[in-house]
Structure formats: C-alpha cells, structure tokens
N, C-alpha and C positions, 0 to 999 in steps of 0.2 A: 515540560509538557509541550507537546506539539499541537499547535492550534493555528487557525487562520487558513487562508488560501492565497496562492500566488500563481500567476501565469508565466510560462516560460516556453522556449522553443528549443528543440533538439538542434544541434549543429550538424554539419554534413558528416561528421564522424560518429553520430549517434550519442554525443555527449550531452548530458543534462546538468545544468547548474543547479545545485541544491541551495535553497535560501540560507543566507548567513545565520539567521536566527536558529536554524535547525542543525547546523554543522557541529556546534559544540556539544550538542546532546547526543549525537550519533556515536561518538567514539572513533577510534582509528579504523576499526573494521566493523562492518555492519552487514545485515542480510537484506536482500531484496527477493521477494517471491511473488508468484502469481497469487491473486486474491480474488475475492468475490466481485461480482458485477463488472468483470473485465478491468479491474484496477490492479495495480501493483502495490504491495505493502512493503514498507521500508522500516526495519526495526533495529535498534541497538542490540548488541549481542545478548544482554540479559533478558530482553523481551523475547528475542528469538528462542533462547534456551527454555524459557517458560512455555512458549508455544510448542516447541519440540517435545517437551515432557508431556504436554497434553496429548499431542499426536501419538506418542509412544504408549500412552495409557488407553488409547482407543481399543475396543474389542476386535481383534484381528479376525475373529470368526464372522464378523458382520461385513458384508460386501460393501456397503456404503462407507463404513469406517476405513476400509482398505483403499477405496477410491479417493476419499478425501485426503488421507495421509499421503498417498502416492502423488496426487496432484500438487499438493503444497510442497512436499519434500523434493520432488523432481524439478519443480519450478523455481527452487531456491538457489541463490548464489551468494557467496561472500563477496563483499565489495569494499573498496576504499575510494576516497576522494583524491583527485589530483591537486596540484598546488593552487589551481584556480577554483577549487570547490566543486568540480564536476565529476560525474560518474558516467561510465559508458553503459548504455542499455543494450544488451545482446538481442539478436533477432527473436529468440523464443519469448522473451519478456515483452518486446515491442509488439509482437504478433498477438500475444494474449491481451495486452492492453489496447489493442487496435490503435496504436500510437503511430502517427506519421511525423508530424512536426510540432504542432501546438499541444502543449501539455498544461495541466493544472495540478499543482501540488497542494494537497489538503491535509491539515492537521487531523490526527485521530487519537489524541491523548498520549498514549505510550508509544505511538508510532506515527508515521504519516503515509499517505497514499499518493500514487502517481496515476493520473487519469488522462486519457486523451481529452482535449478540450470539448470535443463534440459529445463524448459520452458523459462528461461531467455536467454539461448544460442540460442534456436530456434527463439525467438522473436527478438533478436538483429541481428541475421543473416538475417532474413526476412526484417527487417527495414533498415539494411545497404544497401540492394539491391535497395531500393526505396528512400533512404534518400534525394538525390538531388531533385527528383520530389516532395517529401513531403515538403521540405523546400521552393521550388519555389512556391508551391500552398498556403503556409501558412504565410511565413515570407517575409517582405519587409525590408531588412537591410538598415539603413540610416547612417552607419558609415564606 
C-alpha cells in the first residue's frame, strides 16, 4: 500500500527520485499518467491494467467518456527506475502537473501521485477546510 507524503526536487535532467518505500511495490515497469487536479498518477502494472479495463468499458457513444479515456490514455507512459531509483518526467507530464522543481509524492492506496509542491499546498489547505463535511458525506465509520 502506498501511503504518506514526501518532498523531493527534480534534478536538472528532470529526474525524480521515488521514495525507497514505494520502489519495491512498483515492480520493474509501471505507468505514469496525467490525473485529476493537475496531479500525476503512478501505478504498478496490475493497477494500470484494471484502470485500462475500466476505461475500455466506458460507453464510447458518450462524449465525456471519450474525452476522459483519451486524456488518461494519451497522457500515459510506461516507465522504469534507474539504478538510483529515479524516473524521468517528460515535458507533457511536467506541464500537466505544473511541475517546475519542487515536488510532493503522496500515497493513494493502490498507487501514488506526484504533485507540484505549490499545487499540493493549495489542495490540502482547501481540502482541510471542508474535510469534516467531505467525510460526513462519503464515509460511514463502523469502528
């Protein structure tokens, strides 16, 4: 399971060091794609394959389904880590994530996300304000 958050910086060659605790869960090849709220989603292949199946099941007669599928599929790339545990972020993914140098990597259960530090700060500040209402609308805790 991917959880927690950590701060990192892209180097001059647009390489990002993936936290050691995430590397073993990724596998040799994994997928990075454009995601919601200007984040990037990083998934082990089995998680990507499940998402891909969901995308392929979307009704192609619906314009919004086509748009979503195209956006995620066109924004996806297979990736591997170098010997230092780094991955190169190509320009299209950097642009979508509005990433310049400072990055926050956040666990998301079956995957993790890459955020620009500025976007992550703004997102968490906004979410913190509404967290109680969000939880009340979505979650029914039984423990």
